[in-house]
ROSENU-369198 format. One record per residue (C-alpha): residue number from 0; x negated, y, z negated; residue in three letters; chain. Coordinates in Angstrom, 1 decimal. Layout:
! residues N
<node seq="NUM" xx="X" yy="Y" zz="Z" type="ALA" mol="A"/>
...
! end
This chain:
! residues 324
<node seq="0" xx="0.0" yy="0.0" zz="0.0" type="UNK" mol="A"/>
<node seq="1" xx="-1.3" yy="3.5" zz="0.9" type="UNK" mol="A"/>
<node seq="2" xx="-1.9" yy="5.7" zz="-2.1" type="UNK" mol="A"/>
<node seq="3" xx="-0.8" yy="9.4" zz="-2.1" type="UNK" mol="A"/>
<node seq="4" xx="-4.4" yy="10.5" zz="-2.0" type="UNK" mol="A"/>
<node seq="5" xx="-5.2" yy="8.2" zz="1.0" type="UNK" mol="A"/>
<node seq="6" xx="-2.1" yy="9.4" zz="2.8" type="UNK" mol="A"/>
<node seq="7" xx="-2.9" yy="13.0" zz="2.2" type="UNK" mol="A"/>
<node seq="8" xx="-6.4" yy="12.5" zz="3.6" type="UNK" mol="A"/>
<node seq="9" xx="-5.3" yy="10.5" zz="6.6" type="UNK" mol="A"/>
<node seq="10" xx="-5.5" yy="12.1" zz="10.0" type="UNK" mol="A"/>
<node seq="11" xx="-3.2" yy="11.6" zz="12.9" type="UNK" mol="A"/>
<node seq="12" xx="-6.0" yy="12.6" zz="15.3" type="UNK" mol="A"/>
<node seq="13" xx="-8.1" yy="10.2" zz="17.3" type="UNK" mol="A"/>
<node seq="14" xx="-10.4" yy="13.0" zz="18.3" type="UNK" mol="A"/>
<node seq="15" xx="-13.5" yy="12.5" zz="16.2" type="UNK" mol="A"/>
<node seq="16" xx="-14.4" yy="16.2" zz="16.5" type="UNK" mol="A"/>
<node seq="17" xx="-11.1" yy="17.3" zz="15.0" type="UNK" mol="A"/>
<node seq="18" xx="-9.8" yy="15.3" zz="12.1" type="UNK" mol="A"/>
<node seq="19" xx="-7.5" yy="17.3" zz="9.9" type="UNK" mol="A"/>
<node seq="20" xx="-5.8" yy="15.7" zz="6.8" type="UNK" mol="A"/>
<node seq="21" xx="-2.1" yy="15.5" zz="7.4" type="UNK" mol="A"/>
<node seq="22" xx="-1.0" yy="17.6" zz="4.4" type="UNK" mol="A"/>
<node seq="23" xx="-2.9" yy="20.8" zz="3.7" type="UNK" mol="A"/>
<node seq="24" xx="-2.7" yy="23.1" zz="0.7" type="UNK" mol="A"/>
<node seq="25" xx="-1.8" yy="26.7" zz="1.4" type="UNK" mol="A"/>
<node seq="26" xx="-3.0" yy="29.7" zz="-0.6" type="UNK" mol="A"/>
<node seq="27" xx="-0.9" yy="32.6" zz="0.8" type="UNK" mol="A"/>
<node seq="28" xx="0.6" yy="34.0" zz="-2.4" type="UNK" mol="A"/>
<node seq="29" xx="2.4" yy="37.3" zz="-2.1" type="UNK" mol="A"/>
<node seq="30" xx="1.5" yy="40.0" zz="-3.1" type="UNK" mol="A"/>
<node seq="31" xx="-2.0" yy="39.0" zz="-1.9" type="UNK" mol="A"/>
<node seq="32" xx="-4.8" yy="38.7" zz="-4.5" type="UNK" mol="A"/>
<node seq="33" xx="-2.2" yy="38.8" zz="-7.3" type="UNK" mol="A"/>
<node seq="34" xx="-3.2" yy="35.4" zz="-8.9" type="UNK" mol="A"/>
<node seq="35" xx="-7.0" yy="34.8" zz="-8.6" type="UNK" mol="A"/>
<node seq="36" xx="-7.3" yy="32.6" zz="-11.6" type="UNK" mol="A"/>
<node seq="37" xx="-4.0" yy="30.8" zz="-10.9" type="UNK" mol="A"/>
<node seq="38" xx="-5.1" yy="30.1" zz="-7.3" type="UNK" mol="A"/>
<node seq="39" xx="-8.5" yy="28.7" zz="-8.5" type="UNK" mol="A"/>
<node seq="40" xx="-6.8" yy="26.4" zz="-11.1" type="UNK" mol="A"/>
<node seq="41" xx="-4.2" yy="25.3" zz="-8.6" type="UNK" mol="A"/>
<node seq="42" xx="-6.8" yy="24.3" zz="-5.9" type="UNK" mol="A"/>
<node seq="43" xx="-8.8" yy="22.3" zz="-8.5" type="UNK" mol="A"/>
<node seq="44" xx="-5.6" yy="20.5" zz="-9.5" type="UNK" mol="A"/>
<node seq="45" xx="-4.7" yy="19.9" zz="-5.9" type="UNK" mol="A"/>
<node seq="46" xx="-8.1" yy="18.3" zz="-5.4" type="UNK" mol="A"/>
<node seq="47" xx="-7.3" yy="16.0" zz="-8.4" type="UNK" mol="A"/>
<node seq="48" xx="-4.0" yy="15.0" zz="-6.8" type="UNK" mol="A"/>
<node seq="49" xx="-5.7" yy="14.1" zz="-3.5" type="UNK" mol="A"/>
<node seq="50" xx="-5.3" yy="17.2" zz="-1.3" type="UNK" mol="A"/>
<node seq="51" xx="-8.4" yy="17.6" zz="0.9" type="UNK" mol="A"/>
<node seq="52" xx="-7.3" yy="20.3" zz="3.4" type="UNK" mol="A"/>
<node seq="53" xx="-7.3" yy="23.9" zz="2.1" type="UNK" mol="A"/>
<node seq="54" xx="-5.9" yy="26.8" zz="4.1" type="UNK" mol="A"/>
<node seq="55" xx="-7.0" yy="30.3" zz="3.3" type="UNK" mol="A"/>
<node seq="56" xx="-7.5" yy="33.6" zz="5.2" type="UNK" mol="A"/>
<node seq="57" xx="-9.3" yy="36.9" zz="4.8" type="UNK" mol="A"/>
<node seq="58" xx="-5.8" yy="38.6" zz="4.6" type="UNK" mol="A"/>
<node seq="59" xx="-4.7" yy="36.4" zz="1.7" type="UNK" mol="A"/>
<node seq="60" xx="-7.7" yy="37.5" zz="-0.4" type="UNK" mol="A"/>
<node seq="61" xx="-7.8" yy="33.9" zz="-1.7" type="UNK" mol="A"/>
<node seq="62" xx="-11.1" yy="32.9" zz="-0.2" type="UNK" mol="A"/>
<node seq="63" xx="-13.1" yy="33.6" zz="-3.3" type="UNK" mol="A"/>
<node seq="64" xx="-10.8" yy="31.6" zz="-5.7" type="UNK" mol="A"/>
<node seq="65" xx="-10.8" yy="28.7" zz="-3.2" type="UNK" mol="A"/>
<node seq="66" xx="-14.6" yy="28.8" zz="-3.1" type="UNK" mol="A"/>
<node seq="67" xx="-14.8" yy="28.9" zz="-6.9" type="UNK" mol="A"/>
<node seq="68" xx="-12.4" yy="25.9" zz="-7.1" type="UNK" mol="A"/>
<node seq="69" xx="-14.6" yy="23.9" zz="-4.7" type="UNK" mol="A"/>
<node seq="70" xx="-17.6" yy="24.6" zz="-6.8" type="UNK" mol="A"/>
<node seq="71" xx="-15.7" yy="23.6" zz="-10.0" type="UNK" mol="A"/>
<node seq="72" xx="-14.5" yy="20.4" zz="-8.4" type="UNK" mol="A"/>
<node seq="73" xx="-18.1" yy="19.5" zz="-7.5" type="UNK" mol="A"/>
<node seq="74" xx="-19.1" yy="20.3" zz="-11.1" type="UNK" mol="A"/>
<node seq="75" xx="-16.4" yy="18.1" zz="-12.5" type="UNK" mol="A"/>
<node seq="76" xx="-17.2" yy="15.3" zz="-10.0" type="UNK" mol="A"/>
<node seq="77" xx="-13.8" yy="15.4" zz="-8.4" type="UNK" mol="A"/>
<node seq="78" xx="-15.5" yy="15.2" zz="-5.1" type="UNK" mol="A"/>
<node seq="79" xx="-19.1" yy="14.1" zz="-4.3" type="UNK" mol="A"/>
<node seq="80" xx="-19.8" yy="16.8" zz="-1.7" type="UNK" mol="A"/>
<node seq="81" xx="-18.2" yy="19.7" zz="0.2" type="UNK" mol="A"/>
<node seq="82" xx="-18.0" yy="17.4" zz="3.2" type="UNK" mol="A"/>
<node seq="83" xx="-15.1" yy="15.6" zz="1.7" type="UNK" mol="A"/>
<node seq="84" xx="-13.0" yy="18.8" zz="2.2" type="UNK" mol="A"/>
<node seq="85" xx="-11.5" yy="20.4" zz="5.3" type="UNK" mol="A"/>
<node seq="86" xx="-11.5" yy="24.2" zz="4.9" type="UNK" mol="A"/>
<node seq="87" xx="-9.6" yy="26.5" zz="7.2" type="UNK" mol="A"/>
<node seq="88" xx="-9.8" yy="30.3" zz="7.2" type="UNK" mol="A"/>
<node seq="89" xx="-8.6" yy="33.0" zz="9.6" type="UNK" mol="A"/>
<node seq="90" xx="-9.9" yy="36.1" zz="11.3" type="UNK" mol="A"/>
<node seq="91" xx="-7.9" yy="39.1" zz="10.2" type="UNK" mol="A"/>
<node seq="92" xx="-6.8" yy="41.0" zz="13.3" type="UNK" mol="A"/>
<node seq="93" xx="-8.4" yy="44.3" zz="12.3" type="UNK" mol="A"/>
<node seq="94" xx="-11.6" yy="42.4" zz="13.1" type="UNK" mol="A"/>
<node seq="95" xx="-10.2" yy="41.0" zz="16.4" type="UNK" mol="A"/>
<node seq="96" xx="-12.9" yy="43.0" zz="18.3" type="UNK" mol="A"/>
<node seq="97" xx="-15.8" yy="41.3" zz="19.8" type="UNK" mol="A"/>
<node seq="98" xx="-18.5" yy="43.0" zz="17.8" type="UNK" mol="A"/>
<node seq="99" xx="-16.7" yy="42.4" zz="14.5" type="UNK" mol="A"/>
<node seq="100" xx="-15.9" yy="38.6" zz="14.7" type="UNK" mol="A"/>
<node seq="101" xx="-19.3" yy="37.2" zz="13.6" type="UNK" mol="A"/>
<node seq="102" xx="-19.7" yy="39.5" zz="10.6" type="UNK" mol="A"/>
<node seq="103" xx="-16.1" yy="38.8" zz="9.6" type="UNK" mol="A"/>
<node seq="104" xx="-16.8" yy="35.0" zz="9.5" type="UNK" mol="A"/>
<node seq="105" xx="-20.0" yy="35.6" zz="7.7" type="UNK" mol="A"/>
<node seq="106" xx="-18.1" yy="37.6" zz="5.0" type="UNK" mol="A"/>
<node seq="107" xx="-15.6" yy="34.7" zz="4.8" type="UNK" mol="A"/>
<node seq="108" xx="-18.3" yy="32.2" zz="4.2" type="UNK" mol="A"/>
<node seq="109" xx="-19.9" yy="34.5" zz="1.6" type="UNK" mol="A"/>
<node seq="110" xx="-16.5" yy="34.7" zz="-0.2" type="UNK" mol="A"/>
<node seq="111" xx="-16.1" yy="30.9" zz="-0.1" type="UNK" mol="A"/>
<node seq="112" xx="-19.7" yy="30.2" zz="-1.0" type="UNK" mol="A"/>
<node seq="113" xx="-19.9" yy="27.8" zz="1.9" type="UNK" mol="A"/>
<node seq="114" xx="-22.4" yy="27.3" zz="4.8" type="UNK" mol="A"/>
<node seq="115" xx="-19.6" yy="26.5" zz="7.4" type="UNK" mol="A"/>
<node seq="116" xx="-15.9" yy="26.2" zz="7.9" type="UNK" mol="A"/>
<node seq="117" xx="-14.1" yy="23.2" zz="9.4" type="UNK" mol="A"/>
<node seq="118" xx="-11.7" yy="25.5" zz="11.3" type="UNK" mol="A"/>
<node seq="119" xx="-11.6" yy="29.2" zz="12.0" type="UNK" mol="A"/>
<node seq="120" xx="-8.4" yy="30.7" zz="13.5" type="UNK" mol="A"/>
<node seq="121" xx="-7.4" yy="34.0" zz="15.0" type="UNK" mol="A"/>
<node seq="122" xx="-4.7" yy="35.0" zz="12.7" type="UNK" mol="A"/>
<node seq="123" xx="-2.3" yy="36.7" zz="15.2" type="UNK" mol="A"/>
<node seq="124" xx="-2.4" yy="37.4" zz="19.0" type="UNK" mol="A"/>
<node seq="125" xx="-3.0" yy="41.2" zz="18.5" type="UNK" mol="A"/>
<node seq="126" xx="-5.6" yy="43.6" zz="17.3" type="UNK" mol="A"/>
<node seq="127" xx="-5.5" yy="46.4" zz="14.7" type="UNK" mol="A"/>
<node seq="128" xx="-7.5" yy="49.5" zz="14.4" type="UNK" mol="A"/>
<node seq="129" xx="-10.7" yy="48.4" zz="12.6" type="UNK" mol="A"/>
<node seq="130" xx="-10.4" yy="48.8" zz="8.9" type="UNK" mol="A"/>
<node seq="131" xx="-6.6" yy="48.3" zz="8.9" type="UNK" mol="A"/>
<node seq="132" xx="-5.3" yy="46.2" zz="6.0" type="UNK" mol="A"/>
<node seq="133" xx="-1.8" yy="44.9" zz="5.2" type="UNK" mol="A"/>
<node seq="134" xx="0.8" yy="46.4" zz="5.4" type="UNK" mol="A"/>
<node seq="135" xx="-0.3" yy="48.4" zz="8.5" type="UNK" mol="A"/>
<node seq="136" xx="1.2" yy="51.1" zz="10.6" type="UNK" mol="A"/>
<node seq="137" xx="2.7" yy="50.2" zz="13.9" type="UNK" mol="A"/>
<node seq="138" xx="0.5" yy="52.8" zz="15.6" type="UNK" mol="A"/>
<node seq="139" xx="-2.5" yy="50.8" zz="14.5" type="UNK" mol="A"/>
<node seq="140" xx="-1.4" yy="47.8" zz="16.7" type="UNK" mol="A"/>
<node seq="141" xx="-3.3" yy="47.2" zz="19.9" type="UNK" mol="A"/>
<node seq="142" xx="-3.4" yy="44.6" zz="22.6" type="UNK" mol="A"/>
<node seq="143" xx="-6.2" yy="42.1" zz="21.9" type="UNK" mol="A"/>
<node seq="144" xx="-8.9" yy="41.5" zz="24.5" type="UNK" mol="A"/>
<node seq="145" xx="-8.5" yy="37.7" zz="24.4" type="UNK" mol="A"/>
<node seq="146" xx="-11.5" yy="36.9" zz="26.6" type="UNK" mol="A"/>
<node seq="147" xx="-14.1" yy="38.9" zz="24.6" type="UNK" mol="A"/>
<node seq="148" xx="-12.7" yy="38.0" zz="21.2" type="UNK" mol="A"/>
<node seq="149" xx="-12.6" yy="34.3" zz="22.1" type="UNK" mol="A"/>
<node seq="150" xx="-16.1" yy="34.5" zz="23.4" type="UNK" mol="A"/>
<node seq="151" xx="-17.2" yy="35.7" zz="20.0" type="UNK" mol="A"/>
<node seq="152" xx="-15.2" yy="32.9" zz="18.4" type="UNK" mol="A"/>
<node seq="153" xx="-17.0" yy="30.4" zz="20.7" type="UNK" mol="A"/>
<node seq="154" xx="-20.4" yy="31.8" zz="19.6" type="UNK" mol="A"/>
<node seq="155" xx="-19.4" yy="31.3" zz="16.0" type="UNK" mol="A"/>
<node seq="156" xx="-18.9" yy="27.6" zz="16.7" type="UNK" mol="A"/>
<node seq="157" xx="-22.1" yy="27.3" zz="18.7" type="UNK" mol="A"/>
<node seq="158" xx="-24.0" yy="28.8" zz="15.8" type="UNK" mol="A"/>
<node seq="159" xx="-22.6" yy="26.1" zz="13.5" type="UNK" mol="A"/>
<node seq="160" xx="-20.7" yy="28.5" zz="11.3" type="UNK" mol="A"/>
<node seq="161" xx="-17.5" yy="26.7" zz="12.0" type="UNK" mol="A"/>
<node seq="162" xx="-17.0" yy="23.2" zz="13.3" type="UNK" mol="A"/>
<node seq="163" xx="-13.8" yy="24.1" zz="15.3" type="UNK" mol="A"/>
<node seq="164" xx="-12.0" yy="27.2" zz="16.4" type="UNK" mol="A"/>
<node seq="165" xx="-8.3" yy="27.9" zz="17.0" type="UNK" mol="A"/>
<node seq="166" xx="-5.5" yy="30.3" zz="16.9" type="UNK" mol="A"/>
<node seq="167" xx="-2.3" yy="31.1" zz="15.0" type="UNK" mol="A"/>
<node seq="168" xx="1.1" yy="32.4" zz="16.1" type="UNK" mol="A"/>
<node seq="169" xx="0.2" yy="32.0" zz="19.8" type="UNK" mol="A"/>
<node seq="170" xx="3.1" yy="31.5" zz="22.3" type="UNK" mol="A"/>
<node seq="171" xx="2.8" yy="29.2" zz="25.4" type="UNK" mol="A"/>
<node seq="172" xx="2.1" yy="32.2" zz="27.6" type="UNK" mol="A"/>
<node seq="173" xx="-0.6" yy="33.6" zz="25.3" type="UNK" mol="A"/>
<node seq="174" xx="-2.3" yy="30.2" zz="25.1" type="UNK" mol="A"/>
<node seq="175" xx="-2.2" yy="29.9" zz="28.9" type="UNK" mol="A"/>
<node seq="176" xx="-3.9" yy="33.2" zz="29.2" type="UNK" mol="A"/>
<node seq="177" xx="-6.5" yy="32.3" zz="26.7" type="UNK" mol="A"/>
<node seq="178" xx="-7.2" yy="28.9" zz="28.3" type="UNK" mol="A"/>
<node seq="179" xx="-7.8" yy="30.6" zz="31.6" type="UNK" mol="A"/>
<node seq="180" xx="-11.2" yy="32.0" zz="30.5" type="UNK" mol="A"/>
<node seq="181" xx="-12.0" yy="29.8" zz="27.4" type="UNK" mol="A"/>
<node seq="182" xx="-15.2" yy="27.7" zz="27.6" type="UNK" mol="A"/>
<node seq="183" xx="-14.2" yy="25.9" zz="24.4" type="UNK" mol="A"/>
<node seq="184" xx="-10.4" yy="25.4" zz="24.2" type="UNK" mol="A"/>
<node seq="185" xx="-8.6" yy="26.2" zz="20.9" type="UNK" mol="A"/>
<node seq="186" xx="-8.5" yy="23.0" zz="18.8" type="UNK" mol="A"/>
<node seq="187" xx="-5.4" yy="24.2" zz="16.8" type="UNK" mol="A"/>
<node seq="188" xx="-2.4" yy="26.5" zz="17.0" type="UNK" mol="A"/>
<node seq="189" xx="-1.1" yy="27.1" zz="13.5" type="UNK" mol="A"/>
<node seq="190" xx="2.5" yy="28.3" zz="13.8" type="UNK" mol="A"/>
<node seq="191" xx="5.8" yy="28.6" zz="11.9" type="UNK" mol="A"/>
<node seq="192" xx="7.6" yy="25.3" zz="12.1" type="UNK" mol="A"/>
<node seq="193" xx="10.3" yy="23.7" zz="10.1" type="UNK" mol="A"/>
<node seq="194" xx="13.8" yy="22.2" zz="10.7" type="UNK" mol="A"/>
<node seq="195" xx="15.3" yy="25.6" zz="11.4" type="UNK" mol="A"/>
<node seq="196" xx="12.5" yy="26.6" zz="13.8" type="UNK" mol="A"/>
<node seq="197" xx="11.4" yy="23.4" zz="15.5" type="UNK" mol="A"/>
<node seq="198" xx="9.1" yy="24.8" zz="18.3" type="UNK" mol="A"/>
<node seq="199" xx="10.0" yy="22.1" zz="20.8" type="UNK" mol="A"/>
<node seq="200" xx="8.7" yy="24.0" zz="23.9" type="UNK" mol="A"/>
<node seq="201" xx="5.5" yy="25.1" zz="22.2" type="UNK" mol="A"/>
<node seq="202" xx="4.8" yy="21.5" zz="20.9" type="UNK" mol="A"/>
<node seq="203" xx="5.3" yy="20.1" zz="24.4" type="UNK" mol="A"/>
<node seq="204" xx="2.9" yy="22.7" zz="25.9" type="UNK" mol="A"/>
<node seq="205" xx="0.2" yy="22.1" zz="23.2" type="UNK" mol="A"/>
<node seq="206" xx="0.5" yy="18.4" zz="23.5" type="UNK" mol="A"/>
<node seq="207" xx="-0.1" yy="18.7" zz="27.3" type="UNK" mol="A"/>
<node seq="208" xx="-3.1" yy="20.9" zz="26.7" type="UNK" mol="A"/>
<node seq="209" xx="-4.6" yy="18.8" zz="23.9" type="UNK" mol="A"/>
<node seq="210" xx="-4.1" yy="21.5" zz="21.2" type="UNK" mol="A"/>
<node seq="211" xx="-3.1" yy="20.3" zz="17.8" type="UNK" mol="A"/>
<node seq="212" xx="-0.2" yy="21.9" zz="16.0" type="UNK" mol="A"/>
<node seq="213" xx="-0.3" yy="22.8" zz="12.3" type="UNK" mol="A"/>
<node seq="214" xx="2.9" yy="23.9" zz="10.7" type="UNK" mol="A"/>
<node seq="215" xx="3.0" yy="26.8" zz="8.3" type="UNK" mol="A"/>
<node seq="216" xx="6.1" yy="27.8" zz="6.3" type="UNK" mol="A"/>
<node seq="217" xx="7.3" yy="24.2" zz="6.5" type="UNK" mol="A"/>
<node seq="218" xx="9.9" yy="25.1" zz="3.8" type="UNK" mol="A"/>
<node seq="219" xx="10.7" yy="28.5" zz="5.3" type="UNK" mol="A"/>
<node seq="220" xx="8.5" yy="30.7" zz="3.1" type="UNK" mol="A"/>
<node seq="221" xx="11.4" yy="31.5" zz="0.9" type="UNK" mol="A"/>
<node seq="222" xx="10.7" yy="34.5" zz="-1.3" type="UNK" mol="A"/>
<node seq="223" xx="8.0" yy="36.1" zz="0.9" type="UNK" mol="A"/>
<node seq="224" xx="8.5" yy="39.1" zz="3.2" type="UNK" mol="A"/>
<node seq="225" xx="8.0" yy="36.9" zz="6.3" type="UNK" mol="A"/>
<node seq="226" xx="10.1" yy="34.0" zz="5.1" type="UNK" mol="A"/>
<node seq="227" xx="13.6" yy="32.8" zz="5.4" type="UNK" mol="A"/>
<node seq="228" xx="16.1" yy="31.1" zz="2.9" type="UNK" mol="A"/>
<node seq="229" xx="17.7" yy="29.1" zz="5.7" type="UNK" mol="A"/>
<node seq="230" xx="15.6" yy="26.0" zz="5.1" type="UNK" mol="A"/>
<node seq="231" xx="15.8" yy="25.5" zz="1.4" type="UNK" mol="A"/>
<node seq="232" xx="19.4" yy="26.7" zz="1.3" type="UNK" mol="A"/>
<node seq="233" xx="20.6" yy="24.4" zz="4.2" type="UNK" mol="A"/>
<node seq="234" xx="23.6" yy="22.4" zz="3.1" type="UNK" mol="A"/>
<node seq="235" xx="22.8" yy="19.7" zz="5.8" type="UNK" mol="A"/>
<node seq="236" xx="19.2" yy="19.3" zz="4.5" type="UNK" mol="A"/>
<node seq="237" xx="20.5" yy="19.1" zz="0.9" type="UNK" mol="A"/>
<node seq="238" xx="22.9" yy="16.3" zz="2.0" type="UNK" mol="A"/>
<node seq="239" xx="20.1" yy="14.4" zz="3.7" type="UNK" mol="A"/>
<node seq="240" xx="17.9" yy="14.8" zz="0.6" type="UNK" mol="A"/>
<node seq="241" xx="20.6" yy="13.5" zz="-1.7" type="UNK" mol="A"/>
<node seq="242" xx="21.2" yy="10.5" zz="0.6" type="UNK" mol="A"/>
<node seq="243" xx="17.5" yy="9.6" zz="0.5" type="UNK" mol="A"/>
<node seq="244" xx="17.0" yy="10.4" zz="-3.2" type="UNK" mol="A"/>
<node seq="245" xx="14.5" yy="13.1" zz="-2.2" type="UNK" mol="A"/>
<node seq="246" xx="14.1" yy="16.8" zz="-2.5" type="UNK" mol="A"/>
<node seq="247" xx="14.9" yy="19.2" zz="0.4" type="UNK" mol="A"/>
<node seq="248" xx="11.1" yy="20.0" zz="0.5" type="UNK" mol="A"/>
<node seq="249" xx="10.3" yy="16.3" zz="0.9" type="UNK" mol="A"/>
<node seq="250" xx="12.8" yy="15.9" zz="3.7" type="UNK" mol="A"/>
<node seq="251" xx="11.3" yy="18.9" zz="5.6" type="UNK" mol="A"/>
<node seq="252" xx="7.7" yy="17.6" zz="5.1" type="UNK" mol="A"/>
<node seq="253" xx="8.7" yy="14.1" zz="6.1" type="UNK" mol="A"/>
<node seq="254" xx="10.4" yy="15.4" zz="9.2" type="UNK" mol="A"/>
<node seq="255" xx="7.3" yy="17.4" zz="10.2" type="UNK" mol="A"/>
<node seq="256" xx="5.2" yy="14.3" zz="9.6" type="UNK" mol="A"/>
<node seq="257" xx="7.4" yy="12.3" zz="11.9" type="UNK" mol="A"/>
<node seq="258" xx="7.0" yy="15.0" zz="14.6" type="UNK" mol="A"/>
<node seq="259" xx="3.2" yy="14.2" zz="14.5" type="UNK" mol="A"/>
<node seq="260" xx="2.1" yy="17.6" zz="13.4" type="UNK" mol="A"/>
<node seq="261" xx="-0.1" yy="18.6" zz="10.5" type="UNK" mol="A"/>
<node seq="262" xx="1.4" yy="20.7" zz="7.7" type="UNK" mol="A"/>
<node seq="263" xx="0.2" yy="23.4" zz="5.3" type="UNK" mol="A"/>
<node seq="264" xx="2.5" yy="23.7" zz="2.3" type="UNK" mol="A"/>
<node seq="265" xx="2.0" yy="26.1" zz="-0.6" type="UNK" mol="A"/>
<node seq="266" xx="3.1" yy="25.6" zz="-4.2" type="UNK" mol="A"/>
<node seq="267" xx="1.3" yy="26.4" zz="-7.4" type="UNK" mol="A"/>
<node seq="268" xx="3.9" yy="24.4" zz="-9.4" type="UNK" mol="A"/>
<node seq="269" xx="2.1" yy="21.2" zz="-10.5" type="UNK" mol="A"/>
<node seq="270" xx="5.2" yy="19.0" zz="-10.2" type="UNK" mol="A"/>
<node seq="271" xx="6.1" yy="20.3" zz="-6.7" type="UNK" mol="A"/>
<node seq="272" xx="2.4" yy="19.9" zz="-5.7" type="UNK" mol="A"/>
<node seq="273" xx="2.7" yy="16.2" zz="-6.5" type="UNK" mol="A"/>
<node seq="274" xx="6.1" yy="15.8" zz="-4.9" type="UNK" mol="A"/>
<node seq="275" xx="4.9" yy="17.4" zz="-1.7" type="UNK" mol="A"/>
<node seq="276" xx="2.5" yy="14.5" zz="-1.2" type="UNK" mol="A"/>
<node seq="277" xx="5.2" yy="11.8" zz="-1.8" type="UNK" mol="A"/>
<node seq="278" xx="6.4" yy="11.6" zz="1.8" type="UNK" mol="A"/>
<node seq="279" xx="4.5" yy="8.6" zz="3.2" type="UNK" mol="A"/>
<node seq="280" xx="6.3" yy="5.5" zz="1.7" type="UNK" mol="A"/>
<node seq="281" xx="9.8" yy="6.2" zz="3.2" type="UNK" mol="A"/>
<node seq="282" xx="11.2" yy="7.6" zz="6.4" type="UNK" mol="A"/>
<node seq="283" xx="14.2" yy="9.4" zz="7.8" type="UNK" mol="A"/>
<node seq="284" xx="16.9" yy="7.4" zz="9.5" type="UNK" mol="A"/>
<node seq="285" xx="17.8" yy="7.9" zz="13.2" type="UNK" mol="A"/>
<node seq="286" xx="21.0" yy="9.5" zz="12.1" type="UNK" mol="A"/>
<node seq="287" xx="19.1" yy="12.0" zz="9.8" type="UNK" mol="A"/>
<node seq="288" xx="16.7" yy="12.9" zz="12.6" type="UNK" mol="A"/>
<node seq="289" xx="19.7" yy="13.5" zz="15.0" type="UNK" mol="A"/>
<node seq="290" xx="21.4" yy="15.8" zz="12.5" type="UNK" mol="A"/>
<node seq="291" xx="18.2" yy="17.8" zz="12.0" type="UNK" mol="A"/>
<node seq="292" xx="17.8" yy="18.2" zz="15.8" type="UNK" mol="A"/>
<node seq="293" xx="21.2" yy="19.9" zz="15.9" type="UNK" mol="A"/>
<node seq="294" xx="20.4" yy="22.6" zz="13.3" type="UNK" mol="A"/>
<node seq="295" xx="20.7" yy="26.1" zz="14.8" type="UNK" mol="A"/>
<node seq="296" xx="17.3" yy="27.6" zz="15.5" type="UNK" mol="A"/>
<node seq="297" xx="16.2" yy="30.8" zz="14.0" type="UNK" mol="A"/>
<node seq="298" xx="12.6" yy="32.2" zz="13.7" type="UNK" mol="A"/>
<node seq="299" xx="12.0" yy="33.1" zz="10.1" type="UNK" mol="A"/>
<node seq="300" xx="9.1" yy="35.4" zz="10.8" type="UNK" mol="A"/>
<node seq="301" xx="9.9" yy="37.7" zz="13.7" type="UNK" mol="A"/>
<node seq="302" xx="6.8" yy="39.9" zz="13.0" type="UNK" mol="A"/>
<node seq="303" xx="8.7" yy="42.9" zz="14.1" type="UNK" mol="A"/>
<node seq="304" xx="6.1" yy="45.2" zz="12.4" type="UNK" mol="A"/>
<node seq="305" xx="4.1" yy="44.6" zz="15.6" type="UNK" mol="A"/>
<node seq="306" xx="6.8" yy="46.0" zz="17.8" type="UNK" mol="A"/>
<node seq="307" xx="7.0" yy="49.7" zz="18.8" type="UNK" mol="A"/>
<node seq="308" xx="7.9" yy="51.7" zz="21.9" type="UNK" mol="A"/>
<node seq="309" xx="4.3" yy="53.0" zz="22.2" type="UNK" mol="A"/>
<node seq="310" xx="2.5" yy="49.8" zz="21.4" type="UNK" mol="A"/>
<node seq="311" xx="1.5" yy="46.7" zz="23.4" type="UNK" mol="A"/>
<node seq="312" xx="4.7" yy="44.9" zz="22.4" type="UNK" mol="A"/>
<node seq="313" xx="7.9" yy="46.8" zz="23.2" type="UNK" mol="A"/>
<node seq="314" xx="10.3" yy="44.2" zz="21.9" type="UNK" mol="A"/>
<node seq="315" xx="10.5" yy="40.9" zz="19.9" type="UNK" mol="A"/>
<node seq="316" xx="11.0" yy="39.1" zz="23.2" type="UNK" mol="A"/>
<node seq="317" xx="7.8" yy="40.6" zz="24.6" type="UNK" mol="A"/>
<node seq="318" xx="5.8" yy="39.8" zz="21.5" type="UNK" mol="A"/>
<node seq="319" xx="6.9" yy="36.1" zz="21.5" type="UNK" mol="A"/>
<node seq="320" xx="7.1" yy="35.9" zz="25.3" type="UNK" mol="A"/>
<node seq="321" xx="10.8" yy="34.9" zz="25.1" type="UNK" mol="A"/>
<node seq="322" xx="10.2" yy="32.1" zz="22.6" type="UNK" mol="A"/>
<node seq="323" xx="12.7" yy="33.6" zz="20.1" type="UNK" mol="A"/>
! end
């Protein structure tokens, strides 16, 4: 029988260069940087439970506590080496300018206390005026020069500072444009995905191009400015959970697992952290899956703060290339 730790560590990839544990531990806590010590303690506990993929970002301001947690886990003997972990971080879009990418990654590595990342992602398919934080003004948004920024990302991989590079929140069209000039194709596209935003078109495109999907906000991101209550408050998902003797969160995570995507889920509650790993020794019925397929689709994170009449994206439809 597969243990929780073994299942969490398992990879659905046959690509030896890109082996991501199936369940990742997210660290996007809003407001950002509000719980440094809690984040550190939670990551240490997550390692004890069996999590081996940790997702952070310059924007989240969680890189330092994640790094401290890794060091603590090594001190406690919870892991024998850093190589047992898969660490993802993201390039904040104020640094999505060719001359800023390398220094941004070097700063991320300094924060984490690591020599390399396993995966480095462009956080969003846009640029901001250098120095812009979050929240930002709409007039600070600019179109990203995909070719030059991606060249800088490729250089980071060639330097050995990250084993793989990828993107986040990219549509099919934006991926197509990136692939037209990329020498190293993106290994991953990390996107919002859950039962109320199933991303069927994007999944098909990424599968065709050999790009792995990682789902963020698998439970809808309830309680965050970018999240939706539609997932956790879904009466249908509650009924399926009751029928299976599981929680709504477990139903969502199991559904994603059965769609053959990786998942990043965030909770600092110890009981829920454990429950979120308990999705491997049962499965949804054909009837359950059919019901979930019929759920009305709504994007939880429209990212409308990127849309303005004078900016590169004049509408939500233009931002997401009609994938709304």
